C-alpha positions in Angstrom: -16.5 46.7 9.0 -14.6 44.5 8.4 -15.7 41.3 7.6 -14.5 37.6 6.8 -16.1 36.4 3.5 -16.3 33.1 3.0 -16.3 31.4 -0.5 -17.0 27.9 -1.8 -13.9 26.3 -3.7 -15.6 24.8 -6.2 -17.8 27.5 -7.6 -16.9 30.8 -6.1 -20.5 31.6 -4.9 -21.1 32.2 -1.2 -21.7 30.2 1.4 -24.7 30.7 3.2 -25.0 29.5 7.3 -21.4 28.2 7.9 -20.5 27.8 11.7 -17.1 29.7 12.1 -15.0 29.7 15.3 -12.0 32.3 16.0 -9.8 31.7 18.8 -6.9 34.8 19.8 -4.5 33.3 22.9 -6.9 30.9 24.9 -9.7 33.0 24.0 -13.0 31.5 21.6 -13.8 35.1 20.4 -15.7 34.6 17.7 -18.8 31.5 17.5 -21.2 33.0 14.1 -22.7 32.0 11.1 -22.5 33.5 7.5 -25.0 35.7 6.4 -26.6 35.8 3.2 -23.6 37.1 1.4 -20.8 34.3 3.2 -20.0 36.9 5.4 -19.1 36.5 9.3 -18.2 40.2 11.0 -15.0 41.1 12.8 -15.8 44.1 14.6 -14.5 42.4 17.9 -11.1 40.7 16.6 -8.2 42.1 17.5 -7.0 42.1 13.8 -3.3 42.7 14.8 -3.1 39.5 16.8 -2.5 35.9 15.4 -5.3 33.3 15.2 -6.8 30.2 14.4 -10.3 29.2 13.4 -12.5 26.5 12.7 -15.1 26.5 9.7 -17.3 23.6 11.1 -17.9 20.6 9.0 -15.4 22.1 6.4 -12.2 23.0 5.3 -10.5 26.8 4.6 -7.0 27.7 2.4 -6.8 31.4 2.1 -8.0 33.0 -0.7 -6.8 36.9 0.1 -6.5 39.3 3.5 -4.5 36.6 5.5 -1.3 34.9 5.7 -0.6 31.5 7.2 2.4 32.2 10.0 5.6 29.7 9.3 4.2 26.8 11.7 7.3 24.3 12.1 5.3 22.4 14.2 3.3 21.3 10.7 7.0 19.6 10.0 6.9 17.8 6.7 5.1 19.1 3.5 3.4 21.6 5.5 3.0 23.7 3.2 4.2 25.0 -0.9 4.8 28.8 -0.3 6.8 30.6 1.8 3.9 32.7 3.3 6.5 35.4 4.2 6.6 36.4 0.8 2.4 37.5 1.1 3.6 41.2 2.6 6.5 43.4 1.6 8.7 43.4 -2.2 7.2 40.4 -3.2 3.8 40.3 -2.4 2.7 40.9 -6.0 4.6 37.6 -7.2 3.9 35.9 -3.7 0.1 36.6 -5.2 0.0 35.7 -8.6 2.3 32.6 -7.9 0.0 31.4 -4.9 -3.4 32.0 -7.5 -1.9 29.7 -9.7 -1.3 27.0 -7.2 -5.0 27.8 -6.2 -6.1 26.9 -10.2 -4.6 23.8 -10.2 -6.7 20.8 -9.4 -4.6 18.3 -10.7 -4.0 15.4 -7.8 -0.8 14.3 -8.4 2.3 14.2 -5.6 1.0 17.2 -3.7 -2.2 18.7 -3.9 -3.5 22.1 -2.2 -5.6 20.7 0.2 -3.4 18.4 1.5 -1.0 21.4 2.3 -2.3 24.7 2.6 -5.1 24.5 4.4 -5.7 26.4 7.8 -6.7 23.8 10.1 -5.2 24.0 13.7 -2.6 26.6 11.8 -1.4 30.4 13.2 -2.6 32.8 10.8 -2.2 36.7 10.4 -4.5 39.6 8.7 -2.3 41.2 6.4 -2.2 44.7 6.6 -4.1 45.9 3.7 -6.9 43.9 5.4 -6.6 45.9 8.6 -6.6 49.3 6.7 -10.0 48.1 4.8 -8.0 47.7 1.4 -9.1 44.0 0.8 -11.7 42.3 2.4 -10.1 38.9 4.1 -11.1 35.9 2.3 -11.5 32.1 2.7 -12.1 29.5 0.2 -14.1 26.7 2.1 -15.0 23.5 0.8 -16.3 19.9 2.5 -13.8 17.9 4.4 -13.1 14.6 1.4 -11.8 11.6 1.5 -8.6 11.0 -1.0 -8.1 7.1 -0.7 -10.5 5.0 0.2 -12.6 3.8 1.9 -10.9 0.4 2.3 -12.0 -2.9 4.6 -9.6 -4.3 5.8 -8.8 -6.2 9.0 -11.8 -8.4 9.5 -12.7 -11.2 11.7 -15.8 -12.7 12.9 -16.5 -10.2 15.5 -14.6 -6.9 14.1 -13.5 -5.3 10.9 -11.4 -2.5 10.3 -12.3 0.6 7.7 -9.2 2.5 6.6 -9.2 6.0 5.0 -6.4 8.5 3.6 -8.3 12.2 4.0 -7.5 15.1 2.1 -6.8 16.6 5.8 -6.7 16.3 9.1 -9.9 14.9 10.3 -12.0 13.5 12.8 -14.0 10.1 11.2 -17.2 8.5 12.4 -18.2 5.1 11.1 -22.1 4.1 11.4 -22.4 0.0 11.0 -26.1 -1.3 10.1 -27.2 -4.7 9.7 -30.9 -5.3 10.8 -31.5 -3.7 14.2 -28.1 -3.3 14.9 -26.8 0.5 14.6 -23.1 0.2 15.6 -20.9 4.0 16.2 -17.7 4.0 16.3 -14.8 6.8 15.9 -10.9 7.8 15.0 -8.5 10.7 14.6 -6.6 10.8 11.5 -2.6 11.1 12.3 -0.7 13.3 10.1 2.0 11.1 8.3 4.4 13.2 5.4 1.9 15.6 5.4 -0.7 13.5 3.9 -4.0 11.9 6.7 -4.3 9.1 7.6 -7.0 6.8 9.5 -8.0 3.4 11.1 -11.8 2.8 12.2 -12.0 -0.3 14.5 -15.0 -1.6 14.8 -15.6 -4.5 16.9 -18.4 -6.2 19.0 -19.8 -7.4 15.5 -21.9 -10.2 14.8 -20.3 -13.7 12.8 -20.7 -13.8 9.3 -23.0 -10.8 8.9 -23.4 -8.2 6.7 -22.8 -4.4 7.3 -23.5 -1.7 5.5 -21.6 1.6 6.7 -21.3 5.0 6.4 -18.9 7.9 7.0 -18.9 11.0 8.7 -16.3 13.7 9.2 -15.7 17.2 11.1 -12.7 18.8 11.6 -10.0 18.6 14.4 -10.6 21.2 17.4 -8.8 24.5 16.1 -6.5 24.6 19.5 -6.3 22.1 22.5 -5.2 18.6 22.3 -6.6 16.1 19.6 -9.3 13.8 20.4 -8.8 10.5 20.4 -11.0 8.3 22.2 -14.4 6.8 21.5 -15.9 9.4 23.7 -13.6 12.6 23.2 -14.9 12.4 19.6 -18.2 11.4 20.0 -18.5 14.6 22.0 -16.7 16.8 19.4 -19.3 15.0 16.6 -22.1 16.0 19.5 -20.9 19.6 19.7 -20.4 20.3 15.6 -24.4 18.9 15.1 -25.2 19.1 11.5 -22.7 20.4 10.3 -20.6 17.8 9.5 -19.1 16.4 6.5 -20.8 13.3 4.6 -18.5 11.8 2.2 -20.7 10.5 -1.0 -19.7 6.8 -1.4 -22.1 5.6 -4.3 -18.8 5.2 -6.3 -17.7 2.6 -3.6 -20.9 0.7 -3.9 -21.4 -3.1 -5.4 -24.8 -4.5 -5.3 -26.4 -2.5 -2.3 -27.1 1.2 -2.0 -24.1 1.2 0.5 -20.5 -0.4 0.7 -21.0 -3.2 2.7 -18.5 -5.7 4.9 -19.0 -9.1 5.7 -17.7 -10.5 8.8 -15.9 -13.5 8.8 -16.9 -16.9 10.0 -15.0 -18.8 13.3 -15.4 -22.0 11.2 -16.4 -22.9 7.7 -16.5 -25.8 5.8 -16.5 -23.4 2.7 -14.0 -20.6 2.5 -14.3 -18.4 -0.7 -11.3 -15.8 -1.2 -9.5 -13.9 -4.6 -6.2 -13.7 -4.6 -3.6 -12.4 -6.8 -0.7 -10.4 -7.6 1.4 -8.0 -9.5 -0.5 -4.9 -10.8 1.2 -2.0 -12.6 -0.8 1.1 -11.4 -1.7 3.1 -15.0 -0.1 0.9 -16.6 -0.2 -0.9 -20.0 -2.0 -3.7 -20.4 -5.7 -5.2 -18.8 -6.2 -4.4 -15.7 -8.1 -7.2 -14.1 -7.9 -6.3 -10.6 -9.7 -3.2 -11.4 -12.5 -5.5 -13.5 -12.7 -8.1 -11.1 -13.8 -5.0 -8.9 -16.8 -3.9 -11.5 -17.5 -7.2 -11.7 -18.7 -7.8 -7.8 -22.4 -7.3 -8.5 -22.4 -10.0 -10.6 -20.4 -13.1 -8.6 -22.5 -16.0 -7.3 -20.8 -15.2 -4.1 -18.8 -12.3 -2.7 -15.6 -13.4 -2.0 -14.8 -13.7 2.4 -11.3 -11.8 1.3 -8.9 -10.5 -0.9 -5.3 -12.2 -0.8 -2.9 -9.4 -2.5 0.5 -11.7 -2.6 2.9 -8.6 -3.5 3.9 -6.2 -6.2 1.1 -4.3 -5.3 2.9 -0.8 -6.9 6.0 -1.1 -9.4 8.3 1.9 -7.4 11.2 0.9 -10.0 9.0 0.6 -13.0 6.4 3.6 -12.8 3.6 4.0 -15.6 4.3 7.2 -17.8 1.6 9.0 -16.7 2.5 8.4 -13.1 6.3 9.3 -13.9 5.4 12.1 -15.5 3.9 13.7 -12.4 6.3 12.8 -10.3 9.2 14.1 -12.1 7.1 17.6 -12.8 6.1 17.9 -8.9 10.4 16.8 -8.5 11.1 20.1 -10.2 7.8 22.2 -9.3 9.3 21.3 -5.2 9.8 24.2 -3.4 10.8 23.9 0.4 8.3 25.8 2.8 10.9 27.6 4.9 14.5 27.4 4.8 15.2 26.8 8.6 13.1 23.7 8.1 16.1 22.0 6.4 18.3 23.3 9.5 15.8 21.4 12.0 15.5 18.0 9.7 12.0 19.1 8.9 10.5 19.5 5.0 10.2 17.1 2.4 14.3 16.6 1.6 15.9 17.9 5.1 17.7 14.8 5.5 19.1 14.9 2.3 19.6 18.2 1.5 21.2 18.7 4.9 23.9 16.1 3.8 25.3 17.8 0.8 25.4 21.6 2.5 26.2 23.1 5.7 22.7 24.9 7.3 24.4 28.3 6.5 24.6 27.3 2.4 21.4 25.5 2.6 19.4 29.0 3.8 21.4 31.0 1.0 19.7 28.9 -1.9 21.5 30.7 -4.2 21.9 29.1 -7.8 25.5 27.6 -8.8 26.2 24.5 -12.0 25.6 22.1 -9.2 21.8 22.7 -10.3 22.4 21.3 -13.7 21.5 18.0 -13.0 18.5 17.7 -14.8 19.8 15.8 -18.1 19.5 12.7 -15.9 15.6 13.2 -16.2 14.0 11.6 -19.6 12.3 14.0 -22.2 9.0 14.9 -20.8 9.5 14.3 -17.4 10.9 18.3 -17.0 8.7 21.3 -17.7 9.7 23.5 -20.3 10.5 26.6 -18.2 12.7 24.1 -17.1 15.8 26.3 -18.4 15.0 29.3 -16.8 17.2 30.3 -13.4 15.2 32.7 -11.6 11.5 31.3 -11.6 9.9 30.9 -7.9 9.5 26.9 -9.3 13.0 26.4 -10.5 14.8 28.8 -7.9 15.5 25.2 -6.1 16.1 22.4 -8.8 18.4 20.6 -6.3 16.0 19.2 -4.8 16.3 16.8 -7.6 19.6 16.0 -7.0 18.4 15.5 -3.4 15.2 13.1 -4.7 17.5 10.3 -6.2 21.0 10.3 -6.6 22.0 6.7 -8.8 24.8 4.4 -6.8 26.9 3.1 -9.2 26.1 -0.1 -8.3 27.9 -2.2 -10.6 25.3 -5.8 -9.3 24.8 -7.0 -13.3 26.6 -7.0 -16.5 27.1 -4.0 -18.6 24.2 -5.8 -21.3 21.5 -5.3 -19.0 21.6 -1.7 -18.5 18.3 -1.2 -16.9 19.7 -3.6 -14.1 22.7 -1.2 -12.9 20.9 1.6 -12.9 18.4 0.7 -10.0 17.0 3.9 -10.4 15.6 3.1 -13.9 17.0 4.7 -17.0 13.4 5.2 -19.1 11.8 6.3 -16.6 11.3 7.5 -12.9 11.6 5.8 -9.9 9.9 6.7 -6.5 12.6 8.1 -4.1 10.4 8.9 -1.4 7.7 8.9 0.9 5.6 11.6 -0.9 5.9 9.3 -4.2 5.4 6.0 -2.6 2.4 6.9 -1.5 1.3 8.6 -4.4 1.7 5.4 -6.0 -0.4 3.5 -3.3 -3.5 6.3 -4.0 -3.2 5.8 -7.9 -3.6 1.9 -7.1 -6.7 2.5 -4.6 -8.8 4.9 -6.7 -9.2 3.2 -10.0 -12.8 2.8 -10.4 -13.0 -1.1 -10.0 -10.6 -1.3 -7.2 -12.6 1.4 -5.1 -15.7 -1.0 -5.6 -13.6 -3.8 -4.6 -11.6 -2.7 -1.9 -14.1 -0.8 -0.1 -16.5 -3.8 0.5 -14.0 -6.8 0.3 -11.9 -6.8 3.6 -8.6 -7.5 2.1 -4.6 -8.8 3.4 -2.0 -7.9 2.0 2.1 -8.3 1.7 4.9 -7.0 0.2 7.3 -8.3 -2.5 10.7 -6.7 -4.1 8.5 -3.8 -6.7 7.1 -2.3 -3.3 10.3 -1.1 -2.5 12.4 -1.3 -5.7 13.3 -4.6 -8.3 15.1 -7.3 -6.2 14.8 -5.4 -3.1 17.5 -7.5 -0.8 18.4 -10.3 -3.4 22.1 -10.5 -2.3 24.7 -9.8 0.6 26.2 -8.5 -2.3 23.2 -6.0 -3.5 23.0 -5.3 -0.1 26.5 -4.1 0.2 26.0 -1.9 -2.4 22.8 0.1 -1.3 24.7 0.7 1.7 28.3 1.6 0.3 30.0 4.6 0.9 29.6 5.7 -2.5 26.6 7.0 -1.9 27.3 9.9 0.3 23.8 11.1 0.4 22.2 8.0 1.8 19.7 8.2 -0.2 19.2 4.6 -0.8 19.1 4.0 3.0 16.7 6.8 3.0 14.6 5.8 0.0 14.0 2.1 1.6 12.9 3.7 4.7 10.1 6.2 3.3 8.9 3.0 0.7 8.9 1.0 3.8 6.9 3.7 5.8 4.5 4.1 2.6 3.8 -0.1 2.7 2.8 0.3 6.6 0.6 3.3 5.8 -1.0 1.7 3.0 -0.6 -2.6 3.4 0.7 -3.3 6.6 -1.2 -1.2 9.2 -4.5 -3.1 8.2 -3.0 -6.4 8.4 -3.3 -6.4 12.2 -6.1 -6.7 14.3 -7.0 -3.7 16.5 -5.9 -5.1 20.0 -2.2 -5.3 18.6 -1.6 -2.0 17.6 -0.1 -0.6 21.0 2.6 -2.8 21.3 3.4 -2.9 17.4 6.3 -0.1 17.3 5.1 1.1 13.9 1.6 1.9 14.9 2.5 2.6 18.1 4.4 6.0 16.6 1.0 6.5 14.7 -0.3 6.7 18.0 1.5 8.5 19.5 1.6 11.5 16.7 -2.2 11.1 16.7 -2.5 12.3 19.9 0.0 15.4 19.7 -1.4 16.0 16.7 2.1 16.4 15.0 4.0 14.7 12.2 4.5 11.0 12.1 7.2 10.1 9.5 10.6 11.8 10.8 10.1 9.2 13.9 8.4 6.8 11.6 11.3 6.8 9.3 14.1 6.6 12.1 12.4 3.5 13.4 12.6 1.5 10.1 16.4 2.7 9.3 17.2 1.2 12.1 15.6 -1.8 12.5 14.2 -2.5 8.9 16.1 -1.5 6.4 19.2 -4.1 6.8 18.5 -7.9 7.2 17.5 -9.3 9.0 14.7 -6.9 10.4 14.0 -6.7 13.6 10.5 -5.8 13.4 7.7 -9.1 12.3 6.2 -8.0 9.0 4.6 -11.3 8.7 1.5 -12.3 10.7 -1.3 -14.6 10.7 -5.2 -14.3 9.4 -8.2 -14.7 11.7 -9.2 -17.8 10.3 -10.2 -21.5 9.8 -8.3 -23.0 8.5 -5.1 -21.3 9.3 -3.8 -18.8 6.9 -0.5 -17.8 7.5 1.4 -14.6 5.6 5.6 -15.1 5.6 7.9 -12.2 4.8 10.1 -13.5 2.1 11.9 -10.0 1.8 12.9 -8.1 5.2 13.9 -11.4 7.2 16.9 -12.6 4.9 19.5 -14.4 6.2 22.6 -13.4 3.7 25.8 -14.7 3.6 29.0 -13.1 3.3 29.2 -15.0 0.1 25.8 -15.1 -1.1 25.6 -19.3 -1.2 23.8 -20.2 2.4 21.2 -17.8 1.8 18.1 -17.7 3.3 14.7 -16.3 2.3 13.7 -16.1 6.0 15.4 -15.9 9.0 15.2 -19.0 11.8 12.5 -17.6 13.9 10.6 -17.0 11.3 10.3 -20.6 9.8 10.1 -21.9 13.4 7.2 -19.1 13.5 5.4 -20.8 10.8 6.1 -24.1 12.1 4.7 -23.8 15.8 1.7 -22.0 13.5 0.8 -24.9 11.6 1.9 -27.6 13.9 -0.9 -25.9 16.3 -3.5 -27.2 13.6 -7.2 -27.1 16.0 -7.5 -30.7 14.0 -7.6 -29.1 10.4 -6.1 -30.9 7.3 -5.3 -28.1 5.7 -3.4 -24.7 5.6 -2.6 -22.2 4.0 0.2 -20.4 3.5 1.0 -17.0 1.4 4.6 -16.8 0.4 5.0 -14.1 -2.5 7.8 -16.2 -4.4 6.7 -19.5 -5.8 7.9 -22.0 -3.8 7.5 -25.2 -6.7 8.5 -24.1 -10.6 8.0 -25.7 -13.5 10.6 -28.2 -14.6 13.0 -26.6 -16.3 12.6 -23.1 -14.6 12.8 -24.9 -11.4 16.2 -26.1 -12.3 17.7 -23.1 -14.0 17.5 -21.7 -9.9 20.0 -24.1 -9.1 22.6 -21.7 -11.7 22.3 -18.8 -8.7 25.3 -20.0 -6.6 27.6 -20.0 -9.5 26.3 -17.6 -11.6 25.4 -14.5 -10.0 25.5 -12.0 -12.3 23.0 -14.3 -14.4 21.0 -14.6 -11.3 20.5 -11.1 -10.7 19.5 -10.3 -14.6 17.4 -13.7 -15.2 15.6 -12.8 -11.3 16.6 -15.9 -9.6 16.1 -16.0 -6.1 13.1 -18.5 -5.7 12.8 -21.2 -3.4 15.1 -23.7 -5.3 17.7 -21.2 -6.1 19.0 -21.1 -2.0 18.9 -23.0 0.8 15.4 -22.2 2.0 14.5 -25.5 -0.2 16.2 -27.5 2.7 14.7 -25.8 5.1 11.3 -26.5 4.0 12.0 -29.6 3.2 13.0 -29.8 7.0 9.8 -27.8 7.9 7.8 -30.5 6.6 9.5 -33.7 8.1 8.6 -31.6 11.5 4.9 -31.1 10.7 4.6 -34.7 9.7 5.6 -35.1 13.7 4.0 -32.8 14.6 0.6 -32.8 13.4 -0.1 -36.1 11.8 -4.3 -34.4 11.4 -2.6 -31.8 8.6 -2.6 -33.6 5.3 -2.1 -30.2 2.6 -0.5 -27.0 3.0 -1.9 -24.4 0.0 1.1 -22.2 -1.0 -0.2 -19.1 -2.7 2.3 -17.3 -4.8 3.0 -14.7 -7.3 5.7 -12.4 -8.6 6.4 -14.4 -11.9 3.9 -13.0 -14.1 1.9 -16.6 -15.1 -0.2 -18.4 -13.7 0.1 -22.3 -12.6 -0.3 -25.0 -9.9 2.0 -27.8 -9.2 1.4 -30.3 -6.5 4.7 -31.8 -4.0 5.4 -34.2 -1.8 8.2 -35.1 0.4 9.8 -38.5 0.1 12.7 -40.2 1.7 14.7 -42.3 -0.3 14.7 -45.7 1.8 18.5 -48.2 1.6 16.2 -51.2 -0.5 16.0 -48.4 -3.5 12.3 -47.4 -3.3 11.1 -44.1 -1.5 8.5 -43.5 1.1 6.5 -40.4 1.1 5.4 -38.8 3.8 2.5 -35.7 4.8 1.4 -33.0 4.2 1.4 -32.5 0.6 2.1 -29.1 -0.9 0.0 -27.6 -3.4 1.6 -24.1 -4.9 -1.0 -22.0 -6.6 0.4 -19.2 -8.5 -1.7 -16.3 -9.8 0.3 -13.6 -11.6 -0.1 -10.8 -12.4 -3.5 -8.3 -12.2 -2.0 -6.6 -14.6 1.2 -6.5 -16.9 1.6 -6.7 -20.7 3.6 -9.7 -22.1 4.4 -10.1 -25.6 3.7 -13.1 -27.8 7.1 -13.8 -28.4 7.7 -14.0 -24.4 4.2 -16.4 -24.3 5.5 -18.4 -27.0 8.7 -19.0 -25.2 7.2 -19.3 -21.8 4.6 -22.2 -23.1 8.0 -23.5 -25.8 9.5 -24.5 -22.4 7.0 -25.8 -20.5 6.3 -28.1 -23.7 8.8 -29.9 -23.8 10.3 -30.4 -20.8 8.5 -32.6 -18.2 6.6 -30.7 -15.1 7.2 -34.0 -13.3 10.3 -34.3 -11.2 12.1 -35.0 -8.3 14.5 -31.8 -6.6 16.5 -32.3 -3.4 13.6 -34.1 -1.6 10.3 -33.4 -2.8 8.6 -35.1 -6.3 6.5 -32.5 -7.6 4.0 -33.2 -10.4 2.0 -31.1 -12.8 -1.5 -30.4 -11.7 -3.0 -29.0 -14.9 -6.2 -27.0 -15.2 -10.0 -28.2 -16.3 -11.4 -26.4 -19.6 -14.8 -27.3 -19.6 -15.0 -31.2 -18.9 -11.9 -32.0 -20.3 -8.8 -32.3 -17.8 -5.4 -30.6 -19.8 -2.1 -30.9 -18.8 0.7 -29.2 -21.0 0.9 -27.0 -22.6 -1.9 -26.0 -20.8 -0.7 -26.1 -17.5 0.1 -22.3 -17.3 -0.7 -19.3 -19.0 0.7 -15.5 -19.0 -3.1 -13.9 -19.3 -3.7 -11.0 -16.9 -6.1 -12.9 -13.8 -7.1 -12.9 -10.5 -7.3 -16.3 -8.9 -11.2 -16.9 -7.5 -10.7 -19.6 -5.0 -13.1 -22.0 -3.0 -11.5 -23.7 -0.2 -14.0 -27.0 0.7 -14.5 -29.8 3.4 -16.2 -32.8 2.8 -16.2 -36.6 3.7 -15.7 -39.9 1.4 -17.5 -43.1 2.2 -14.9 -44.2 4.6 -16.4 -40.8 6.4 -12.6 -39.6 5.9 -12.2 -35.7 6.1 -10.8 -34.7 2.6 -10.1 -31.2 1.3 -10.9 -29.9 -1.8 -9.6 -26.4 -3.0 -10.7 -25.2 -6.8 -9.2 -22.0 -8.4 -11.3 -20.4 -11.0 -8.8 -17.9 -12.7 -10.1 -14.9 -13.9 -9.5 -13.1 -17.4 -11.2 -10.1 -19.3 -12.2 -12.0 -22.4 -14.3 -9.6 -25.4 -14.6 -7.2 -22.8 -16.0 -9.3 -19.9 -14.3 -11.0 -16.8 -14.8 -15.2 -17.5 -13.3 -18.1 -16.4 -10.3 -18.7 -18.4 -9.3 -22.0 -16.2 -10.4 -23.7 -13.4 -7.8 -26.0 -11.0 -9.1 -28.1 -8.9 -7.6 -30.8 -6.1 -8.7 -33.1 -3.9 -6.8 -34.5 -0.9 -6.7 -38.5 -0.8 -6.5 -39.6 2.5 -2.9 -41.3 1.7 0.5 -39.4 0.8 1.9 -38.7 -2.7 -1.8 -39.9 -4.0 -3.8 -36.9 -4.1 -5.5 -36.3 -7.4 -7.4 -34.1 -9.4 -11.1 -34.4 -9.4 -13.7 -34.7 -12.2 -16.8 -32.7 -12.7 -19.2 -35.8 -11.6 -17.1 -36.3 -8.1 -18.9 -35.4 -5.4 -18.3 -34.6 -1.7 -21.4 -32.3 -1.5 -19.4 -30.0 -3.1 -19.2 -29.2 -6.8 -16.4 -28.3 -8.7 
């Protein structure tokens, strides 16, 4: 009698009681549970016919006696081995390398379960199994979360719980608060061989905390993927008790289960955290992670988290992650040659441009394969010199992942700027590598706690794509140069934006908008079909976002009062032919911001998230004016902020228009990062009058800069920066704005220069409050505590306080004894 054996992947022990369903053609021919030996009899099964199977509540992989048929429907990263070699002359070599692959548990760019599970894939019993020489066996494990859960878009009545799963799955999220017990569902979508789900939960109570749990069950082995709530609920009901409930204990803060709290429609006090610039697994103290680990110790949890850019460093990857990426390239084995001819597979589009399909399918080693010298020592496997092993036979994959264009955009003295791919390490090159960086960022212990409990809203800056992304017309022209014959740069940017959308952008928007957003519509279409969405998503982004200005909207508004607008300073740039009339946002984005701010609902303030600071300390701000005259110096020194281009004038026009359209709007708080030091400046718009005086106008602009979360700054760099601030005043006038220093509180003393900026890794914890003065005038107060690690603990290193004054240009820094009913 032939049996199918089920073994626990971790221990090798028989799995007793697992429910197995096996289908041949359109019929279910087996529905049974494993006995005490972990076996299911196959007496009534046609062992010669293809089949699919489902181990309910688990995910399975082949151990022996079975092979996965060539499944071109799986597409990108469908498998890492060629299963046709499981029988025949290559039989022994195949199984030897396959078992080594099974034993490799490293969570790198690719994982075994991500690609070699048997879910919804056609299978065949090997001849050795049909003849009784080998009993077919499967390795089985619980369905698992790969990244997350993350609480994303949250409003007073809804929230989104985002997950990346190890394999395809259906998801059930249960939210509980008091007597409320609400259940919501989602199906995963496959993108680039990875699996994502976003559970939309609606009908929630305002300003209420909900604990939540996650349950998983595999999708049906055959037929359409259930996507509606009713269909998925029926699948869970059919599974009964055979569901997987991931352990979320690593995601809790101060409650037994992770918790999400809905927002308020209108509040007198808004508390949130913000910051930018985190190099995952890099050097320097990781304050973002420490903040998550300290979440239970806070007096009050922030309502949400604002990540203002550079959540990963794709162009400057930490050594630990760079080595894994480099080694994964050399180990990269295309699943099936015909994938390239069909445009599928991880490297298909790039490979197709290099060789005709007939040559692609031969894979004969040539001298062209020797492209390894470009990789630093330590990034290549030791056995790379061997030309006949399975892992190195396709070394040309490295060339397809990254071909360095000769950009000529920076002086020869700055070698790193000349080489966008990075001369000292690895630059992420495709979706798989960008996704790996996000996974690394979101799975540190503190990040798991923080992002599973606090709603997060995010935006990109340049390092999510590459350093100086869309810096200038010259930069864009080189990126799209005919010299880049494989179009590696445009493909890399498209894949980077695809990864951004999956890990950041998707969760910024309300579920009601998903069906009409072109990017999410692609995901929903492939979710229903059970196919991989990357090719279509990549093409959409190539067509509409790789060259600025993008025709897709990356800016958005949070569901808060006061208003919070997240501006896009990267994809909607207007780049003139000679780079002397650059705008960080096109006119449509400026109009969006103006219209949203003008409709202020009688609020005295609003917030704008702008990745690059609008206001900079005096000398640094003036240095930006050199950008037009010295383009090479501008890129080498990152002179691309607001004072460096025509965006400054457009902003002054915006302030003038808001004065006319919304008299109740007194203050705009701009939240920024990018520069790797933190400071605060205040500016108001003025008009020079004929009598030599000037007239100030609302709204006043307060720029709070918090950067970085994690970075390594030398003492010399810190000293140079403080020296600049010490010697030059930060109170100045520039192009229609009067700028002044804001300062920090240290204890009960107000400190000005040189303490008006600092370079410590930190995160900003902000409290925005409204109150009334003695004249019953509405005033606004912002207090930002900049938290840093000190003696192993997270402490308030600096405190910034600002209060609107009711008259233009005369706002002041409040003292601790001042009272609006809101203590500082």
